[in-house]
All heavy atoms as a GROMACS GRO file, in nm:
protein
  610
    1MET      N    1   0.554   1.899   1.488
    1MET     CA    2   0.619   1.901   1.364
    1MET      C    3   0.691   1.764   1.336
    1MET      O    4   0.689   1.720   1.224
    1MET     CB    5   0.719   2.018   1.360
    1MET     CG    6   0.770   2.044   1.222
    1MET     SD    7   0.652   2.156   1.143
    1MET     CE    8   0.752   2.203   1.004
    2THR      N    9   0.742   1.702   1.445
    2THR     CA   10   0.805   1.577   1.428
    2THR      C   11   0.707   1.468   1.377
    2THR      O   12   0.741   1.389   1.294
    2THR     CB   13   0.872   1.532   1.562
    2THR    OG1   14   0.960   1.637   1.602
    2THR    CG2   15   0.941   1.406   1.545
    3SER      N   16   0.586   1.467   1.438
    3SER     CA   17   0.495   1.361   1.397
    3SER      C   18   0.454   1.375   1.246
    3SER      O   19   0.434   1.280   1.179
    3SER     CB   20   0.369   1.370   1.483
    3SER     OG   21   0.301   1.490   1.469
    4ARG      N   22   0.454   1.501   1.202
    4ARG     CA   23   0.424   1.522   1.059
    4ARG      C   24   0.533   1.469   0.969
    4ARG      O   25   0.507   1.402   0.870
    4ARG     CB   26   0.396   1.673   1.032
    4ARG     CG   27   0.359   1.698   0.887
    4ARG     CD   28   0.338   1.848   0.859
    4ARG     NE   29   0.332   1.865   0.713
    4ARG     CZ   30   0.228   1.922   0.664
    4ARG    NH1   31   0.131   1.970   0.735
    4ARG    NH2   32   0.228   1.942   0.531
    5ALA      N   33   0.654   1.502   1.009
    5ALA     CA   34   0.771   1.452   0.934
    5ALA      C   35   0.775   1.301   0.934
    5ALA      O   36   0.800   1.233   0.837
    5ALA     CB   37   0.898   1.503   0.988
    6THR      N   38   0.743   1.240   1.051
    6THR     CA   39   0.738   1.095   1.057
    6THR      C   40   0.633   1.032   0.969
    6THR      O   41   0.653   0.938   0.900
    6THR     CB   42   0.712   1.052   1.204
    6THR    OG1   43   0.816   1.106   1.286
    6THR    CG2   44   0.712   0.903   1.218
    7PHE      N   45   0.513   1.097   0.965
    7PHE     CA   46   0.412   1.051   0.877
    7PHE      C   47   0.451   1.066   0.732
    7PHE      O   48   0.427   0.967   0.654
    7PHE     CB   49   0.277   1.131   0.905
    7PHE     CG   50   0.167   1.096   0.805
    7PHE    CD1   51   0.096   0.979   0.823
    7PHE    CD2   52   0.137   1.181   0.702
    7PHE    CE1   53  -0.005   0.951   0.728
    7PHE    CE2   54   0.038   1.149   0.608
    7PHE     CZ   55  -0.034   1.034   0.621
    8GLN      N   56   0.512   1.172   0.695
    8GLN     CA   57   0.558   1.196   0.560
    8GLN      C   58   0.661   1.087   0.519
    8GLN      O   59   0.662   1.035   0.415
    8GLN     CB   60   0.613   1.339   0.538
    8GLN     CG   61   0.498   1.440   0.540
    8GLN     CD   62   0.559   1.580   0.531
    8GLN    OE1   63   0.671   1.606   0.559
    8GLN    NE2   64   0.469   1.673   0.498
    9ASP      N   65   0.752   1.065   0.612
    9ASP     CA   66   0.862   0.963   0.592
    9ASP      C   67   0.788   0.826   0.570
    9ASP      O   68   0.829   0.754   0.475
    9ASP     CB   69   0.958   0.955   0.706
    9ASP     CG   70   1.044   1.079   0.718
    9ASP    OD1   71   1.055   1.151   0.621
    9ASP    OD2   72   1.110   1.100   0.820
   10ARG      N   73   0.691   0.792   0.646
   10ARG     CA   74   0.627   0.668   0.632
   10ARG      C   75   0.556   0.655   0.498
   10ARG      O   76   0.559   0.546   0.432
   10ARG     CB   77   0.521   0.647   0.749
   10ARG     CG   78   0.585   0.618   0.879
   10ARG     CD   79   0.487   0.606   0.994
   10ARG     NE   80   0.360   0.547   0.960
   10ARG     CZ   81   0.244   0.578   1.016
   10ARG    NH1   82   0.238   0.668   1.112
   10ARG    NH2   83   0.134   0.514   0.973
   11MET      N   84   0.494   0.767   0.453
   11MET     CA   85   0.421   0.759   0.328
   11MET      C   86   0.521   0.749   0.213
   11MET      O   87   0.495   0.679   0.112
   11MET     CB   88   0.329   0.883   0.312
   11MET     CG   89   0.209   0.879   0.401
   11MET     SD   90   0.100   0.740   0.374
   11MET     CE   91   0.139   0.628   0.504
   12VAL      N   92   0.630   0.817   0.217
   12VAL     CA   93   0.734   0.805   0.116
   12VAL      C   94   0.783   0.668   0.106
   12VAL      O   95   0.798   0.607  -0.003
   12VAL     CB   96   0.851   0.904   0.139
   12VAL    CG1   97   0.970   0.879   0.051
   12VAL    CG2   98   0.802   1.048   0.122
   13THR      N   99   0.811   0.601   0.215
   13THR     CA  100   0.854   0.463   0.223
   13THR      C  101   0.746   0.377   0.161
   13THR      O  102   0.776   0.283   0.088
   13THR     CB  103   0.892   0.426   0.365
   13THR    OG1  104   0.994   0.501   0.411
   13THR    CG2  105   0.929   0.272   0.376
   14ALA      N  106   0.620   0.393   0.206
   14ALA     CA  107   0.519   0.307   0.159
   14ALA      C  108   0.495   0.322   0.002
   14ALA      O  109   0.474   0.222  -0.070
   14ALA     CB  110   0.384   0.341   0.231
   15GLN      N  111   0.504   0.444  -0.042
   15GLN     CA  112   0.493   0.466  -0.189
   15GLN      C  113   0.606   0.395  -0.261
   15GLN      O  114   0.586   0.336  -0.364
   15GLN     CB  115   0.485   0.610  -0.217
   15GLN     CG  116   0.470   0.638  -0.366
   15GLN     CD  117   0.467   0.789  -0.398
   15GLN    OE1  118   0.504   0.870  -0.312
   15GLN    NE2  119   0.420   0.821  -0.515
   16ALA      N  120   0.723   0.406  -0.204
   16ALA     CA  121   0.843   0.336  -0.273
   16ALA      C  122   0.824   0.186  -0.269
   16ALA      O  123   0.852   0.124  -0.371
   16ALA     CB  124   0.974   0.370  -0.192
   17ARG      N  125   0.765   0.135  -0.161
   17ARG     CA  126   0.742  -0.015  -0.160
   17ARG      C  127   0.633  -0.050  -0.267
   17ARG      O  128   0.647  -0.151  -0.332
   17ARG     CB  129   0.684  -0.054  -0.019
   17ARG     CG  130   0.795  -0.069   0.081
   17ARG     CD  131   0.736  -0.127   0.211
   17ARG     NE  132   0.846  -0.150   0.304
   17ARG     CZ  133   0.851  -0.085   0.422
   17ARG    NH1  134   0.755  -0.004   0.460
   17ARG    NH2  135   0.956  -0.102   0.499
   18TRP      N  136   0.529   0.028  -0.277
   18TRP     CA  137   0.432   0.005  -0.380
   18TRP      C  138   0.491   0.010  -0.523
   18TRP      O  139   0.468  -0.076  -0.601
   18TRP     CB  140   0.317   0.108  -0.367
   18TRP     CG  141   0.217   0.110  -0.480
   18TRP    CD1  142   0.192   0.208  -0.563
   18TRP    CD2  143   0.132   0.002  -0.520
   18TRP    NE1  144   0.096   0.167  -0.653
   18TRP    CE2  145   0.059   0.041  -0.630
   18TRP    CE3  146   0.118  -0.129  -0.474
   18TRP    CZ2  147  -0.034  -0.038  -0.694
   18TRP    CZ3  148   0.025  -0.210  -0.540
   18TRP    CH2  149  -0.048  -0.166  -0.646
   19VAL      N  150   0.569   0.111  -0.549
   19VAL     CA  151   0.625   0.119  -0.685
   19VAL      C  152   0.719   0.006  -0.709
   19VAL      O  153   0.721  -0.049  -0.818
   19VAL     CB  154   0.692   0.257  -0.696
   19VAL    CG1  155   0.769   0.266  -0.823
   19VAL    CG2  156   0.592   0.369  -0.699
   20ALA      N  157   0.795  -0.035  -0.611
   20ALA     CA  158   0.894  -0.143  -0.626
   20ALA      C  159   0.815  -0.272  -0.651
   20ALA      O  160   0.855  -0.357  -0.739
   20ALA     CB  161   0.978  -0.162  -0.503
   21TRP      N  162   0.711  -0.299  -0.581
   21TRP     CA  163   0.627  -0.415  -0.597
   21TRP      C  164   0.570  -0.418  -0.734
   21TRP      O  165   0.571  -0.523  -0.808
   21TRP     CB  166   0.514  -0.427  -0.496
   21TRP     CG  167   0.434  -0.555  -0.506
   21TRP    CD1  168   0.456  -0.670  -0.440
   21TRP    CD2  169   0.322  -0.583  -0.591
   21TRP    NE1  170   0.366  -0.766  -0.475
   21TRP    CE2  171   0.279  -0.709  -0.570
   21TRP    CE3  172   0.254  -0.496  -0.682
   21TRP    CZ2  173   0.177  -0.768  -0.642
   21TRP    CZ3  174   0.145  -0.561  -0.749
   21TRP    CH2  175   0.108  -0.691  -0.730
   22CYS      N  176   0.520  -0.308  -0.783
   22CYS     CA  177   0.462  -0.292  -0.915
   22CYS      C  178   0.565  -0.324  -1.021
   22CYS      O  179   0.538  -0.397  -1.125
   22CYS     CB  180   0.399  -0.157  -0.936
   22CYS     SG  181   0.245  -0.134  -0.850
   23ALA      N  182   0.686  -0.273  -1.011
   23ALA     CA  183   0.794  -0.294  -1.105
   23ALA      C  184   0.831  -0.440  -1.106
   23ALA      O  185   0.846  -0.497  -1.214
   23ALA     CB  186   0.920  -0.212  -1.068
   24ALA      N  187   0.833  -0.503  -0.992
   24ALA     CA  188   0.868  -0.646  -0.988
   24ALA      C  189   0.763  -0.736  -1.050
   24ALA      O  190   0.788  -0.843  -1.100
   24ALA     CB  191   0.887  -0.693  -0.842
   25HIS      N  192   0.637  -0.686  -1.055
   25HIS     CA  193   0.528  -0.762  -1.114
   25HIS      C  194   0.474  -0.698  -1.252
   25HIS      O  195   0.371  -0.744  -1.291
   25HIS     CB  196   0.413  -0.771  -1.012
   25HIS     CG  197   0.449  -0.855  -0.887
   25HIS    ND1  198   0.517  -0.797  -0.782
   25HIS    CD2  199   0.433  -0.981  -0.859
   25HIS    CE1  200   0.542  -0.894  -0.692
   25HIS    NE2  201   0.492  -1.004  -0.732
   26GLU      N  202   0.551  -0.615  -1.303
   26GLU     CA  203   0.518  -0.551  -1.428
   26GLU      C  204   0.375  -0.491  -1.431
   26GLU      O  205   0.299  -0.517  -1.522
   26GLU     CB  206   0.540  -0.650  -1.551
   26GLU     CG  207   0.679  -0.699  -1.557
   26GLU     CD  208   0.702  -0.795  -1.667
   26GLU    OE1  209   0.605  -0.837  -1.733
   26GLU    OE2  210   0.824  -0.833  -1.683
   27VAL      N  211   0.348  -0.416  -1.329
   27VAL     CA  212   0.220  -0.353  -1.312
   27VAL      C  213   0.239  -0.200  -1.312
   27VAL      O  214   0.324  -0.151  -1.244
   27VAL     CB  215   0.148  -0.390  -1.178
   27VAL    CG1  216   0.029  -0.319  -1.150
   27VAL    CG2  217   0.125  -0.545  -1.183
   28ASP      N  218   0.153  -0.124  -1.378
   28ASP     CA  219   0.153   0.019  -1.370
   28ASP      C  220   0.104   0.060  -1.230
   28ASP      O  221  -0.009   0.031  -1.206
   28ASP     CB  222   0.069   0.074  -1.485
   28ASP     CG  223   0.066   0.227  -1.486
   28ASP    OD1  224   0.096   0.291  -1.384
   28ASP    OD2  225   0.025   0.281  -1.590
   29PRO      N  226   0.185   0.131  -1.154
   29PRO     CA  227   0.141   0.167  -1.018
   29PRO      C  228   0.016   0.255  -1.011
   29PRO      O  229  -0.054   0.253  -0.914
   29PRO     CB  230   0.258   0.246  -0.961
   29PRO     CG  231   0.373   0.235  -1.054
   29PRO     CD  232   0.316   0.179  -1.185
   30GLN      N  233  -0.014   0.330  -1.120
   30GLN     CA  234  -0.132   0.416  -1.121
   30GLN      C  235  -0.259   0.347  -1.188
   30GLN      O  236  -0.367   0.393  -1.159
   30GLN     CB  237  -0.103   0.554  -1.184
   30GLN     CG  238  -0.001   0.625  -1.110
   30GLN     CD  239   0.036   0.761  -1.175
   30GLN    OE1  240   0.036   0.771  -1.300
   30GLN    NE2  241   0.067   0.863  -1.094
   31ALA      N  242  -0.231   0.248  -1.264
   31ALA     CA  243  -0.344   0.180  -1.331
   31ALA      C  244  -0.374   0.038  -1.266
   31ALA      O  245  -0.455  -0.036  -1.327
   31ALA     CB  246  -0.314   0.167  -1.478
   32ALA      N  247  -0.306   0.010  -1.156
   32ALA     CA  248  -0.324  -0.118  -1.093
   32ALA      C  249  -0.467  -0.137  -1.044
   32ALA      O  250  -0.542  -0.041  -1.022
   32ALA     CB  251  -0.228  -0.131  -0.983
   33THR      N  252  -0.512  -0.264  -1.042
   33THR     CA  253  -0.644  -0.297  -0.999
   33THR      C  254  -0.647  -0.321  -0.845
   33THR      O  255  -0.544  -0.328  -0.782
   33THR     CB  256  -0.697  -0.426  -1.068
   33THR    OG1  257  -0.615  -0.527  -1.030
   33THR    CG2  258  -0.688  -0.410  -1.220
   34VAL      N  259  -0.768  -0.332  -0.796
   34VAL     CA  260  -0.781  -0.369  -0.655
   34VAL      C  261  -0.717  -0.501  -0.624
   34VAL      O  262  -0.654  -0.515  -0.521
   34VAL     CB  263  -0.929  -0.374  -0.615
   34VAL    CG1  264  -0.952  -0.433  -0.477
   34VAL    CG2  265  -0.997  -0.230  -0.623
   35ARG      N  266  -0.725  -0.593  -0.717
   35ARG     CA  267  -0.657  -0.721  -0.699
   35ARG      C  268  -0.507  -0.705  -0.682
   35ARG      O  269  -0.442  -0.774  -0.604
   35ARG     CB  270  -0.695  -0.815  -0.812
   35ARG     CG  271  -0.640  -0.957  -0.795
   35ARG     CD  272  -0.703  -1.018  -0.676
   35ARG     NE  273  -0.624  -1.132  -0.634
   35ARG     CZ  274  -0.641  -1.201  -0.522
   35ARG    NH1  275  -0.747  -1.170  -0.450
   35ARG    NH2  276  -0.566  -1.298  -0.490
   36HIS      N  277  -0.446  -0.617  -0.761
   36HIS     CA  278  -0.308  -0.595  -0.753
   36HIS      C  279  -0.272  -0.538  -0.613
   36HIS      O  280  -0.169  -0.579  -0.554
   36HIS     CB  281  -0.255  -0.495  -0.859
   36HIS     CG  282  -0.261  -0.551  -0.998
   36HIS    ND1  283  -0.320  -0.484  -1.098
   36HIS    CD2  284  -0.204  -0.664  -1.050
   36HIS    CE1  285  -0.311  -0.550  -1.210
   36HIS    NE2  286  -0.238  -0.665  -1.177
   37VAL      N  287  -0.351  -0.442  -0.564
   37VAL     CA  288  -0.326  -0.385  -0.435
   37VAL      C  289  -0.336  -0.494  -0.326
   37VAL      O  290  -0.249  -0.508  -0.236
   37VAL     CB  291  -0.424  -0.276  -0.400
   37VAL    CG1  292  -0.407  -0.222  -0.260
   37VAL    CG2  293  -0.411  -0.153  -0.505
   38GLN      N  294  -0.439  -0.583  -0.335
   38GLN     CA  295  -0.458  -0.689  -0.243
   38GLN      C  296  -0.332  -0.785  -0.249
   38GLN      O  297  -0.285  -0.828  -0.139
   38GLN     CB  298  -0.583  -0.767  -0.273
   38GLN     CG  299  -0.713  -0.694  -0.244
   38GLN     CD  300  -0.832  -0.761  -0.305
   38GLN    OE1  301  -0.832  -0.823  -0.413
   38GLN    NE2  302  -0.948  -0.757  -0.230
   39ASP      N  303  -0.291  -0.818  -0.365
   39ASP     CA  304  -0.172  -0.900  -0.383
   39ASP      C  305  -0.050  -0.842  -0.319
   39ASP      O  306   0.034  -0.914  -0.250
   39ASP     CB  307  -0.148  -0.940  -0.529
   39ASP     CG  308  -0.255  -1.031  -0.588
   39ASP    OD1  309  -0.325  -1.093  -0.510
   39ASP    OD2  310  -0.254  -1.040  -0.713
   40ALA      N  311  -0.028  -0.712  -0.338
   40ALA     CA  312   0.091  -0.649  -0.280
   40ALA      C  313   0.085  -0.654  -0.130
   40ALA      O  314   0.186  -0.676  -0.063
   40ALA     CB  315   0.100  -0.500  -0.335
   41VAL      N  316  -0.036  -0.626  -0.073
   41VAL     CA  317  -0.044  -0.628   0.070
   41VAL      C  318  -0.019  -0.762   0.120
   41VAL      O  319   0.054  -0.785   0.219
   41VAL     CB  320  -0.189  -0.578   0.109
   41VAL    CG1  321  -0.225  -0.612   0.253
   41VAL    CG2  322  -0.208  -0.432   0.084
   42LEU      N  323  -0.073  -0.866   0.060
   42LEU     CA  324  -0.052  -1.001   0.105
   42LEU      C  325   0.094  -1.043   0.096
   42LEU      O  326   0.153  -1.101   0.185
   42LEU     CB  327  -0.136  -1.106   0.024
   42LEU     CG  328  -0.120  -1.251   0.057
   42LEU    CD1  329  -0.162  -1.277   0.204
   42LEU    CD2  330  -0.202  -1.338  -0.037
   43ASP      N  331   0.156  -1.004  -0.017
   43ASP     CA  332   0.304  -1.039  -0.034
   43ASP      C  333   0.384  -0.976   0.076
   43ASP      O  334   0.476  -1.042   0.132
   43ASP     CB  335   0.353  -0.994  -0.176
   43ASP     CG  336   0.307  -1.076  -0.286
   43ASP    OD1  337   0.244  -1.183  -0.264
   43ASP    OD2  338   0.326  -1.037  -0.400
   44HIS      N  339   0.356  -0.850   0.106
   44HIS     CA  340   0.431  -0.787   0.215
   44HIS      C  341   0.406  -0.836   0.348
   44HIS      O  342   0.492  -0.852   0.437
   44HIS     CB  343   0.410  -0.632   0.209
   44HIS     CG  344   0.490  -0.570   0.091
   44HIS    ND1  345   0.436  -0.560  -0.039
   44HIS    CD2  346   0.607  -0.512   0.097
   44HIS    CE1  347   0.522  -0.502  -0.114
   44HIS    NE2  348   0.628  -0.470  -0.038
   45GLN      N  349   0.278  -0.883   0.367
   45GLN     CA  350   0.242  -0.934   0.498
   45GLN      C  351   0.308  -1.068   0.517
   45GLN      O  352   0.365  -1.100   0.626
   45GLN     CB  353   0.087  -0.950   0.500
   45GLN     CG  354   0.030  -0.974   0.641
   45GLN     CD  355  -0.125  -0.976   0.637
   45GLN    OE1  356  -0.183  -0.996   0.539
   45GLN    NE2  357  -0.178  -0.940   0.751
   46LEU      N  358   0.312  -1.154   0.414
   46LEU     CA  359   0.379  -1.284   0.422
   46LEU      C  360   0.526  -1.266   0.436
   46LEU      O  361   0.589  -1.364   0.493
   46LEU     CB  362   0.342  -1.367   0.299
   46LEU     CG  363   0.195  -1.413   0.294
   46LEU    CD1  364   0.173  -1.482   0.153
   46LEU    CD2  365   0.160  -1.498   0.405
   47ALA      N  366   0.584  -1.163   0.387
   47ALA     CA  367   0.729  -1.136   0.401
   47ALA      C  368   0.765  -1.090   0.542
   47ALA      O  369   0.885  -1.076   0.571
   47ALA     CB  370   0.774  -1.033   0.294
   48GLY      N  371   0.664  -1.064   0.627
   48GLY     CA  372   0.690  -1.025   0.758
   48GLY      C  373   0.694  -0.882   0.793
   48GLY      O  374   0.742  -0.839   0.898
   49LEU      N  375   0.645  -0.801   0.694
   49LEU     CA  376   0.644  -0.654   0.719
   49LEU      C  377   0.556  -0.625   0.836
   49LEU      O  378   0.449  -0.682   0.851
   49LEU     CB  379   0.597  -0.585   0.591
   49LEU     CG  380   0.616  -0.428   0.583
   49LEU    CD1  381   0.764  -0.394   0.586
   49LEU    CD2  382   0.550  -0.380   0.460
   50ASP      N  383   0.596  -0.529   0.918
   50ASP     CA  384   0.516  -0.489   1.031
   50ASP      C  385   0.374  -0.443   0.986
   50ASP      O  386   0.362  -0.385   0.882
   50ASP     CB  387   0.586  -0.374   1.107
   50ASP     CG  388   0.511  -0.329   1.226
   50ASP    OD1  389   0.515  -0.396   1.328
   50ASP    OD2  390   0.442  -0.217   1.226
   51VAL      N  391   0.273  -0.470   1.072
   51VAL     CA  392   0.137  -0.448   1.023
   51VAL      C  393   0.112  -0.295   0.999
   51VAL      O  394   0.042  -0.262   0.908
   51VAL     CB  395   0.033  -0.498   1.134
   51VAL    CG1  396   0.040  -0.423   1.263
   51VAL    CG2  397  -0.113  -0.492   1.075
   52ASP      N  398   0.178  -0.210   1.078
   52ASP     CA  399   0.159  -0.062   1.048
   52ASP      C  400   0.219  -0.030   0.910
   52ASP      O  401   0.158   0.056   0.844
   52ASP     CB  402   0.231   0.019   1.156
   52ASP     CG  403   0.161   0.008   1.290
   52ASP    OD1  404   0.044  -0.020   1.294
   52ASP    OD2  405   0.229   0.030   1.392
   53ASP      N  406   0.329  -0.094   0.876
   53ASP     CA  407   0.386  -0.065   0.742
   53ASP      C  408   0.301  -0.126   0.633
   53ASP      O  409   0.294  -0.066   0.521
   53ASP     CB  410   0.522  -0.119   0.738
   53ASP     CG  411   0.627  -0.056   0.833
   53ASP    OD1  412   0.606   0.077   0.848
   53ASP    OD2  413   0.717  -0.111   0.883
   54VAL      N  414   0.233  -0.235   0.658
   54VAL     CA  415   0.147  -0.300   0.560
   54VAL      C  416   0.026  -0.202   0.536
   54VAL      O  417  -0.013  -0.179   0.420
   54VAL     CB  418   0.101  -0.440   0.603
   54VAL    CG1  419  -0.004  -0.493   0.506
   54VAL    CG2  420   0.217  -0.532   0.609
   55VAL      N  421  -0.027  -0.151   0.643
   55VAL     CA  422  -0.138  -0.053   0.630
   55VAL      C  423  -0.098   0.072   0.552
   55VAL      O  424  -0.170   0.119   0.467
   55VAL     CB  425  -0.199  -0.018   0.772
   55VAL    CG1  426  -0.294   0.095   0.763
   55VAL    CG2  427  -0.262  -0.141   0.837
   56ASP      N  428   0.024   0.118   0.585
   56ASP     CA  429   0.076   0.229   0.508
   56ASP      C  430   0.091   0.200   0.357
   56ASP      O  431   0.052   0.285   0.277
   56ASP     CB  432   0.216   0.273   0.565
   56ASP     CG  433   0.210   0.345   0.698
   56ASP    OD1  434   0.098   0.377   0.744
   56ASP    OD2  435   0.316   0.350   0.765
   57LEU      N  436   0.134   0.081   0.327
   57LEU     CA  437   0.145   0.030   0.189
   57LEU      C  438   0.009   0.037   0.121
   57LEU      O  439  -0.018   0.087   0.012
   57LEU     CB  440   0.206  -0.100   0.180
   57LEU     CG  441   0.199  -0.173   0.046
   57LEU    CD1  442   0.290  -0.106  -0.058
   57LEU    CD2  443   0.230  -0.321   0.060
   58LEU      N  444  -0.093  -0.023   0.192
   58LEU     CA  445  -0.230  -0.028   0.141
   58LEU      C  446  -0.277   0.116   0.110
   58LEU      O  447  -0.334   0.141   0.011
   58LEU     CB  448  -0.320  -0.095   0.244
   58LEU     CG  449  -0.470  -0.095   0.216
   58LEU    CD1  450  -0.500  -0.158   0.076
   58LEU    CD2  451  -0.541  -0.169   0.322
   59ASP      N  452  -0.251   0.208   0.208
   59ASP     CA  453  -0.301   0.344   0.190
   59ASP      C  454  -0.233   0.414   0.072
   59ASP      O  455  -0.300   0.480  -0.011
   59ASP     CB  456  -0.274   0.428   0.314
   59ASP     CG  457  -0.359   0.388   0.432
   59ASP    OD1  458  -0.465   0.319   0.412
   59ASP    OD2  459  -0.326   0.428   0.549
   60ALA      N  460  -0.101   0.395   0.065
   60ALA     CA  461  -0.028   0.450  -0.053
   60ALA      C  462  -0.073   0.390  -0.188
   60ALA      O  463  -0.090   0.473  -0.285
   60ALA     CB  464   0.123   0.425  -0.036
   61ALA      N  465  -0.096   0.266  -0.193
   61ALA     CA  466  -0.140   0.199  -0.306
   61ALA      C  467  -0.282   0.246  -0.349
   61ALA      O  468  -0.314   0.275  -0.471
   61ALA     CB  469  -0.134   0.053  -0.304
   62ALA      N  470  -0.364   0.258  -0.251
   62ALA     CA  471  -0.505   0.305  -0.277
   62ALA      C  472  -0.504   0.449  -0.326
   62ALA      O  473  -0.586   0.484  -0.421
   62ALA     CB  474  -0.584   0.294  -0.147
   63ILE      N  475  -0.425   0.532  -0.275
   63ILE     CA  476  -0.411   0.668  -0.320
   63ILE      C  477  -0.363   0.673  -0.466
   63ILE      O  478  -0.416   0.739  -0.553
   63ILE     CB  479  -0.325   0.754  -0.229
   63ILE    CG1  480  -0.392   0.771  -0.093
   63ILE    CG2  481  -0.291   0.888  -0.295
   63ILE    CD1  482  -0.306   0.831   0.014
   64ALA      N  483  -0.257   0.600  -0.492
   64ALA     CA  484  -0.196   0.597  -0.623
   64ALA      C  485  -0.290   0.545  -0.730
   64ALA      O  486  -0.291   0.598  -0.845
   64ALA     CB  487  -0.070   0.511  -0.627
   65THR      N  488  -0.378   0.449  -0.700
   65THR     CA  489  -0.467   0.389  -0.794
   65THR      C  490  -0.603   0.451  -0.794
   65THR      O  491  -0.688   0.408  -0.886
   65THR     CB  492  -0.475   0.240  -0.769
   65THR    OG1  493  -0.528   0.218  -0.635
   65THR    CG2  494  -0.347   0.168  -0.783
   66GLY      N  495  -0.629   0.530  -0.696
   66GLY     CA  496  -0.774   0.593  -0.688
   66GLY      C  497  -0.873   0.491  -0.641
   66GLY      O  498  -0.993   0.514  -0.661
   67THR      N  499  -0.830   0.385  -0.577
   67THR     CA  500  -0.924   0.286  -0.526
   67THR      C  501  -0.951   0.290  -0.376
   67THR      O  502  -1.003   0.198  -0.318
   67THR     CB  503  -0.870   0.149  -0.562
   67THR    OG1  504  -0.735   0.130  -0.494
   67THR    CG2  505  -0.845   0.122  -0.703
   68GLY      N  506  -0.919   0.405  -0.313
   68GLY     CA  507  -0.928   0.417  -0.169
   68GLY      C  508  -1.066   0.396  -0.113
   68GLY      O  509  -1.083   0.371   0.005
   69ARG      N  510  -1.167   0.419  -0.198
   69ARG     CA  511  -1.306   0.403  -0.150
   69ARG      C  512  -1.371   0.268  -0.185
   69ARG      O  513  -1.483   0.238  -0.152
   69ARG     CB  514  -1.392   0.514  -0.204
   69ARG     CG  515  -1.356   0.647  -0.139
   69ARG     CD  516  -1.457   0.757  -0.189
   69ARG     NE  517  -1.409   0.880  -0.135
   69ARG     CZ  518  -1.487   0.980  -0.101
   69ARG    NH1  519  -1.619   0.966  -0.127
   69ARG    NH2  520  -1.441   1.093  -0.050
   70ASP      N  521  -1.288   0.183  -0.249
   70ASP     CA  522  -1.342   0.054  -0.282
   70ASP      C  523  -1.366  -0.032  -0.152
   70ASP      O  524  -1.275  -0.040  -0.070
   70ASP     CB  525  -1.240  -0.019  -0.367
   70ASP     CG  526  -1.290  -0.153  -0.427
   70ASP    OD1  527  -1.312  -0.244  -0.348
   70ASP    OD2  528  -1.321  -0.154  -0.548
   71THR      N  529  -1.482  -0.087  -0.139
   71THR     CA  530  -1.514  -0.149  -0.008
   71THR      C  531  -1.423  -0.271   0.012
   71THR      O  532  -1.397  -0.309   0.128
   71THR     CB  533  -1.659  -0.194  -0.012
   71THR    OG1  534  -1.684  -0.282  -0.129
   71THR    CG2  535  -1.755  -0.078  -0.012
   72ARG      N  536  -1.372  -0.335  -0.090
   72ARG     CA  537  -1.280  -0.452  -0.070
   72ARG      C  538  -1.156  -0.408   0.003
   72ARG      O  539  -1.100  -0.475   0.086
   72ARG     CB  540  -1.244  -0.516  -0.198
   72ARG     CG  541  -1.366  -0.589  -0.268
   72ARG     CD  542  -1.340  -0.625  -0.408
   72ARG     NE  543  -1.331  -0.503  -0.493
   72ARG     CZ  544  -1.312  -0.501  -0.620
   72ARG    NH1  545  -1.292  -0.620  -0.687
   72ARG    NH2  546  -1.300  -0.390  -0.691
   73LEU      N  547  -1.099  -0.290  -0.033
   73LEU     CA  548  -0.982  -0.237   0.032
   73LEU      C  549  -1.012  -0.184   0.168
   73LEU      O  550  -0.931  -0.198   0.261
   73LEU     CB  551  -0.909  -0.130  -0.056
   73LEU     CG  552  -0.855  -0.181  -0.187
   73LEU    CD1  553  -0.779  -0.068  -0.258
   73LEU    CD2  554  -0.768  -0.301  -0.171
   74LEU      N  555  -1.134  -0.120   0.183
   74LEU     CA  556  -1.170  -0.077   0.320
   74LEU      C  557  -1.189  -0.194   0.414
   74LEU      O  558  -1.137  -0.187   0.529
   74LEU     CB  559  -1.304   0.001   0.307
   74LEU     CG  560  -1.296   0.131   0.234
   74LEU    CD1  561  -1.436   0.192   0.217
   74LEU    CD2  562  -1.199   0.234   0.303
   75ASP      N  563  -1.243  -0.306   0.365
   75ASP     CA  564  -1.257  -0.423   0.447
   75ASP      C  565  -1.116  -0.482   0.479
   75ASP      O  566  -1.097  -0.532   0.591
   75ASP     CB  567  -1.345  -0.533   0.375
   75ASP     CG  568  -1.487  -0.495   0.368
   75ASP    OD1  569  -1.536  -0.400   0.449
   75ASP    OD2  570  -1.557  -0.550   0.283
   76LEU      N  571  -1.029  -0.483   0.378
   76LEU     CA  572  -0.896  -0.534   0.405
   76LEU      C  573  -0.825  -0.452   0.511
   76LEU      O  574  -0.756  -0.503   0.600
   76LEU     CB  575  -0.817  -0.531   0.270
   76LEU     CG  576  -0.669  -0.579   0.279
   76LEU    CD1  577  -0.657  -0.719   0.336
   76LEU    CD2  578  -0.605  -0.570   0.140
   77ARG      N  579  -0.837  -0.325   0.504
   77ARG     CA  580  -0.774  -0.233   0.595
   77ARG      C  581  -0.821  -0.260   0.738
   77ARG      O  582  -0.742  -0.266   0.833
   77ARG     CB  583  -0.794  -0.084   0.559
   77ARG     CG  584  -0.711   0.012   0.635
   77ARG     CD  585  -0.729   0.151   0.586
   77ARG     NE  586  -0.616   0.239   0.620
   77ARG     CZ  587  -0.604   0.289   0.743
   77ARG    NH1  588  -0.683   0.247   0.839
   77ARG    NH2  589  -0.499   0.367   0.770
   78ILE      N  590  -0.951  -0.282   0.755
   78ILE     CA  591  -1.011  -0.308   0.881
   78ILE      C  592  -0.953  -0.445   0.936
   78ILE      O  593  -0.927  -0.463   1.050
   78ILE     CB  594  -1.159  -0.310   0.876
   78ILE    CG1  595  -1.216  -0.169   0.857
   78ILE    CG2  596  -1.219  -0.375   1.001
   78ILE    CD1  597  -1.362  -0.165   0.813
   79ALA      N  598  -0.941  -0.545   0.842
   79ALA     CA  599  -0.900  -0.673   0.884
   79ALA      C  600  -0.752  -0.679   0.930
   79ALA      O  601  -0.713  -0.768   0.999
   79ALA     CB  602  -0.919  -0.771   0.765
   80LEU      N  603  -0.671  -0.584   0.879
   80LEU     CA  604  -0.530  -0.582   0.911
   80LEU      C  605  -0.514  -0.539   1.059
   80LEU      O  606  -0.435  -0.574   1.127
   80LEU     CB  607  -0.453  -0.492   0.822
   80LEU     CG  608  -0.438  -0.541   0.678
   80LEU    CD1  609  -0.377  -0.427   0.596
   80LEU    CD2  610  -0.358  -0.664   0.667
   0.00000   0.00000   0.00000
């Protein structure tokens, strides 16, 4: 049960990071493009966010935008 709560907490945090990034860049979090997701991942990576948290952000953004099966994001996830 603890691991599930931890996963849920991580996803809530990742979603909050995604929404905050979108607000800062005047992007609709649900209508964002793959490029927006890539930019958010890069920005957080360059800011020094832990790789696991960057992957969580990518997953949350992909779910929110419906781009989870886009090969560019799958390749990015593998590269992280």
